[in-house]
C-alpha positions as a Markdown table, in Angstrom:
| # | Residue | x | y | z |
|---|---|---|---|---|
| 1 | Unk | -4.8 | 7.2 | -34.2 |
| 2 | Unk | -8.2 | 9.0 | -34.2 |
| 3 | Unk | -9.1 | 11.8 | -31.8 |
| 4 | Unk | -11.3 | 9.6 | -29.6 |
| 5 | Unk | -8.7 | 6.9 | -29.1 |
| 6 | Unk | -6.1 | 9.5 | -28.4 |
| 7 | Unk | -8.3 | 11.2 | -25.8 |
| 8 | Unk | -8.9 | 7.8 | -24.2 |
| 9 | Unk | -5.2 | 7.1 | -24.0 |
| 10 | Unk | -4.4 | 10.4 | -22.5 |
| 11 | Unk | -7.2 | 9.8 | -19.9 |
| 12 | Unk | -5.7 | 6.4 | -19.0 |
| 13 | Unk | -2.2 | 7.9 | -18.6 |
| 14 | Unk | -3.6 | 10.5 | -16.3 |
| 15 | Unk | -5.5 | 7.9 | -14.4 |
| 16 | Unk | -2.3 | 5.8 | -13.9 |
| 17 | Unk | -0.3 | 8.9 | -12.8 |
| 18 | Unk | -3.0 | 9.6 | -10.2 |
| 19 | Unk | -3.0 | 6.0 | -9.0 |
| 20 | Unk | 0.8 | 6.1 | -8.7 |
| 21 | Unk | 0.5 | 9.3 | -6.7 |
| 22 | Unk | -2.0 | 7.8 | -4.2 |
| 23 | Unk | 0.2 | 4.7 | -3.8 |
| 24 | Unk | 3.3 | 6.9 | -3.0 |
| 25 | Unk | 1.4 | 8.2 | 0.0 |
| 26 | Unk | 0.6 | 4.8 | 1.4 |
| 27 | Unk | 4.0 | 3.3 | 0.8 |
| 28 | Unk | 5.8 | 6.4 | 2.1 |
| 29 | Unk | 3.8 | 6.2 | 5.3 |
| 30 | Unk | 4.2 | 2.5 | 5.9 |
| 31 | Unk | 8.0 | 2.6 | 5.2 |
| 32 | Unk | 8.6 | 6.0 | 7.0 |
| 33 | Unk | 10.0 | 7.3 | 3.8 |
| 34 | Unk | 9.5 | 11.0 | 4.0 |
| 35 | Unk | 10.6 | 11.8 | 0.4 |
| 36 | Unk | 8.2 | 9.3 | -1.0 |
| 37 | Unk | 5.4 | 10.4 | 1.2 |
| 38 | Unk | 5.9 | 14.1 | 0.4 |
| 39 | Unk | 6.1 | 13.4 | -3.4 |
| 40 | Unk | 2.3 | 12.6 | -3.3 |
| 41 | Unk | 1.5 | 16.2 | -2.3 |
| 42 | Unk | 1.9 | 19.6 | -3.7 |
| 43 | Unk | 3.9 | 21.7 | -1.1 |
| 44 | Unk | 0.9 | 23.9 | -0.4 |
| 45 | Unk | -1.5 | 21.1 | 0.0 |
| 46 | Unk | -4.0 | 21.1 | 2.8 |
| 47 | Unk | -4.9 | 17.8 | 4.6 |
| 48 | Unk | -7.5 | 17.1 | 7.2 |
| 49 | Unk | -7.0 | 13.8 | 9.0 |
| 50 | Unk | -8.3 | 13.0 | 12.4 |
| 51 | Unk | -7.5 | 16.0 | 14.7 |
| 52 | Unk | -4.8 | 17.2 | 12.3 |
| 53 | Unk | -5.3 | 20.0 | 9.7 |
| 54 | Unk | -2.3 | 21.4 | 7.9 |
| 55 | Unk | 0.3 | 20.8 | 5.2 |
| 56 | Unk | 2.2 | 17.7 | 4.1 |
| 57 | Unk | 5.4 | 18.2 | 6.0 |
| 58 | Unk | 3.6 | 18.7 | 9.2 |
| 59 | Unk | 1.3 | 15.8 | 8.4 |
| 60 | Unk | 4.2 | 13.4 | 7.9 |
| 61 | Unk | 5.7 | 14.4 | 11.2 |
| 62 | Unk | 2.4 | 14.0 | 13.0 |
| 63 | Unk | 1.5 | 10.7 | 11.4 |
| 64 | Unk | 5.0 | 9.2 | 11.8 |
| 65 | Unk | 5.0 | 10.1 | 15.5 |
| 66 | Unk | 1.6 | 8.6 | 16.0 |
| 67 | Unk | 2.4 | 5.3 | 14.2 |
| 68 | Unk | 5.9 | 5.0 | 15.6 |
| 69 | Unk | 4.5 | 5.3 | 19.2 |
| 70 | Unk | 1.5 | 3.2 | 18.6 |
| 71 | Unk | 2.4 | 0.4 | 16.1 |
| 72 | Unk | 5.2 | -2.0 | 15.2 |
| 73 | Unk | 3.9 | -2.1 | 11.6 |
| 74 | Unk | 1.2 | -0.5 | 9.5 |
| 75 | Unk | -0.4 | -1.2 | 6.1 |
| 76 | Unk | -2.5 | 1.4 | 4.3 |
| 77 | Unk | -4.3 | -0.6 | 1.7 |
| 78 | Unk | -6.0 | 1.3 | -1.2 |
| 79 | Unk | -9.1 | -0.3 | -2.6 |
| 80 | Unk | -12.0 | 0.9 | -4.8 |
| 81 | Unk | -11.1 | 4.2 | -6.6 |
| 82 | Unk | -13.2 | 6.5 | -8.7 |
| 83 | Unk | -11.7 | 9.6 | -10.3 |
| 84 | Unk | -13.3 | 12.5 | -12.2 |
| 85 | Unk | -10.7 | 14.3 | -14.3 |
| 86 | Unk | -11.4 | 17.7 | -15.7 |
| 87 | Unk | -8.4 | 19.2 | -17.4 |
| 88 | Unk | -5.6 | 19.7 | -14.8 |
| 89 | Unk | -7.9 | 19.0 | -11.9 |
| 90 | Unk | -9.2 | 15.7 | -10.7 |
| 91 | Unk | -11.4 | 14.6 | -7.8 |
| 92 | Unk | -10.8 | 11.1 | -6.4 |
| 93 | Unk | -12.6 | 8.9 | -3.9 |
| 94 | Unk | -10.5 | 5.9 | -2.6 |
| 95 | Unk | -11.7 | 3.3 | -0.2 |
| 96 | Unk | -9.0 | 2.2 | 2.2 |
| 97 | Unk | -8.3 | -0.6 | 4.7 |
| 98 | Unk | -5.9 | 0.3 | 7.5 |
| 99 | Unk | -4.3 | -2.6 | 9.3 |
| 100 | Unk | -1.7 | -2.4 | 12.1 |
| 101 | Unk | 0.2 | -4.5 | 14.6 |
| 102 | Unk | 0.2 | -2.5 | 17.8 |
| 103 | Unk | 3.0 | -2.2 | 20.3 |
| 104 | Unk | 1.2 | -4.6 | 22.6 |
| 105 | Unk | 1.0 | -7.1 | 19.7 |
| 106 | Unk | -2.8 | -6.6 | 19.3 |
| 107 | Unk | -4.0 | -6.1 | 15.7 |
| 108 | Unk | -6.1 | -3.1 | 14.7 |
| 109 | Unk | -8.1 | -2.7 | 11.5 |
| 110 | Unk | -10.2 | 0.2 | 10.3 |
| 111 | Unk | -11.8 | 1.2 | 7.1 |
| 112 | Unk | -12.8 | 4.5 | 5.4 |
| 113 | Unk | -12.4 | 6.7 | 2.4 |
| 114 | Unk | -10.0 | 9.3 | 1.2 |
| 115 | Unk | -11.4 | 12.3 | -0.7 |
| 116 | Unk | -8.8 | 14.0 | -2.8 |
| 117 | Unk | -8.6 | 17.0 | -5.1 |
| 118 | Unk | -5.5 | 16.5 | -7.3 |
| 119 | Unk | -3.9 | 19.1 | -9.6 |
| 120 | Unk | -1.5 | 18.6 | -12.4 |
| 121 | Unk | 1.2 | 21.2 | -12.2 |
| 122 | Unk | 4.2 | 21.3 | -14.6 |
| 123 | Unk | 2.9 | 17.9 | -15.9 |
| 124 | Unk | 2.8 | 16.2 | -12.5 |
| 125 | Unk | -0.3 | 15.0 | -10.7 |
| 126 | Unk | -0.2 | 15.5 | -6.9 |
| 127 | Unk | -2.7 | 15.9 | -4.1 |
| 128 | Unk | -3.8 | 19.5 | -3.4 |
| 129 | Unk | -6.4 | 18.8 | -0.8 |
| 130 | Unk | -7.3 | 15.7 | 1.2 |
| 131 | Unk | -9.9 | 14.9 | 3.7 |
| 132 | Unk | -11.1 | 11.5 | 4.9 |
| 133 | Unk | -13.7 | 9.6 | 6.9 |
| 134 | Unk | -13.2 | 6.6 | 9.1 |
| 135 | Unk | -16.3 | 4.4 | 8.8 |
| 136 | Unk | -15.5 | 1.4 | 11.0 |
| 137 | Unk | -12.8 | 0.1 | 13.3 |
| 138 | Unk | -12.1 | -3.1 | 15.2 |
| 139 | Unk | -9.5 | -5.4 | 16.8 |
| 140 | Unk | -8.4 | -8.8 | 15.5 |
| 141 | Unk | -7.0 | -11.5 | 17.8 |
| 142 | Unk | -3.2 | -11.7 | 17.7 |
| 143 | Unk | -1.5 | -14.8 | 16.3 |
| 144 | Unk | 2.1 | -15.8 | 15.7 |
| 145 | Unk | 3.5 | -14.6 | 12.4 |
| 146 | Unk | 3.3 | -17.6 | 10.0 |
| 147 | Unk | 6.7 | -19.2 | 9.2 |
| 148 | Unk | 8.6 | -16.8 | 11.5 |
| 149 | Unk | 10.4 | -19.8 | 13.1 |
| 150 | Unk | 11.7 | -21.2 | 9.8 |
| 151 | Unk | 15.5 | -21.3 | 10.0 |
| 152 | Unk | 17.0 | -18.7 | 7.6 |
| 153 | Unk | 13.7 | -17.0 | 6.8 |
| 154 | Unk | 15.3 | -13.6 | 7.4 |
| 155 | Unk | 18.0 | -14.1 | 4.8 |
| 156 | Unk | 15.9 | -12.4 | 2.1 |
| 157 | Unk | 15.2 | -9.5 | 4.5 |
| 158 | Unk | 12.6 | -8.6 | 7.1 |
| 159 | Unk | 10.0 | -5.9 | 7.0 |
| 160 | Unk | 11.4 | -2.6 | 8.1 |
| 161 | Unk | 10.1 | 1.0 | 8.3 |
| 162 | Unk | 13.1 | 2.4 | 6.4 |
| 163 | Unk | 15.1 | 1.8 | 3.3 |
| 164 | Unk | 16.5 | -1.6 | 4.7 |
| 165 | Unk | 13.0 | -3.0 | 3.8 |
| 166 | Unk | 13.4 | -5.7 | 1.1 |
| 167 | Unk | 11.1 | -3.7 | -1.3 |
| 168 | Unk | 14.0 | -1.3 | -1.9 |
| 169 | Unk | 16.5 | -4.0 | -3.0 |
| 170 | Unk | 17.7 | -3.6 | -6.5 |
| 171 | Unk | 18.1 | -6.1 | -8.0 |
| 172 | Unk | 15.9 | -8.3 | -5.8 |
| 173 | Unk | 17.7 | -11.6 | -5.2 |
| 174 | Unk | 17.1 | -14.8 | -3.3 |
| 175 | Unk | 19.6 | -15.7 | -0.5 |
| 176 | Unk | 17.8 | -18.7 | 0.8 |
| 177 | Unk | 18.8 | -22.3 | -0.1 |
| 178 | Unk | 16.4 | -24.5 | -2.1 |
| 179 | Unk | 14.1 | -26.4 | 0.2 |
| 180 | Unk | 10.8 | -28.2 | -0.4 |
| 181 | Unk | 9.1 | -29.4 | 2.8 |
| 182 | Unk | 7.3 | -32.2 | 0.8 |
| 183 | Unk | 10.4 | -33.5 | -0.8 |
| 184 | Unk | 10.4 | -34.8 | -4.4 |
| 185 | Unk | 8.2 | -37.8 | -3.7 |
| 186 | Unk | 5.7 | -35.8 | -1.8 |
| 187 | Unk | 5.4 | -33.2 | -4.6 |
| 188 | Unk | 4.8 | -36.0 | -7.1 |
| 189 | Unk | 2.0 | -37.5 | -4.9 |
| 190 | Unk | 0.5 | -34.1 | -4.4 |
| 191 | Unk | 0.4 | -33.5 | -8.1 |
| 192 | Unk | -1.0 | -36.9 | -8.9 |
| 193 | Unk | -3.9 | -36.3 | -6.4 |
| 194 | Unk | -4.8 | -33.1 | -8.2 |
| 195 | Unk | -4.7 | -34.5 | -11.7 |
| 196 | Unk | -6.2 | -37.9 | -11.1 |
| 197 | Unk | -8.7 | -38.5 | -13.9 |
| 198 | Unk | -12.3 | -38.8 | -13.1 |
| 199 | Unk | -14.0 | -42.2 | -13.4 |
| 200 | Unk | -16.6 | -42.4 | -16.1 |
| 201 | Unk | -20.0 | -43.5 | -14.9 |
């Protein structure tokens, strides 16, 4: 492998490690998984978020308390990401979409960007400094959760803010019985409608 291709491969591996690091923060917050959350930060990291400025341990306690009191569920979606890597330091900008179901069953969404300085120490990329901006916010009308009334829907697990969440299951298995609301004849009709040949003019 020539030097240019090797450098490109190393950059891609660093890029993936950085993406994984950012994802650990989001998943750790939404699942209230302190170990996962803290694995995204160096212990001496500094984070500025809302009215909080401090380290990762204190950030987790502050954010968990805020989300536990205010919301039933949260989702920190990570969107567009740019990343400048210079040796063992990287600067990253990540667009995010925050969505939450509040305790009063209203739905809140907000969007902004995370600005991170990441450092690779002992071969591991983690956040050394984070600040963010919230650029918009709004409410979405509440509606029933789709399919929540289906008998046995919970057999494969329900969303939880701890390690009982189905995403932690290993191996992931299906505990629900086979069921097709259309039935075999309905499926066949549905397929035929979609593959019906066009008439020639």
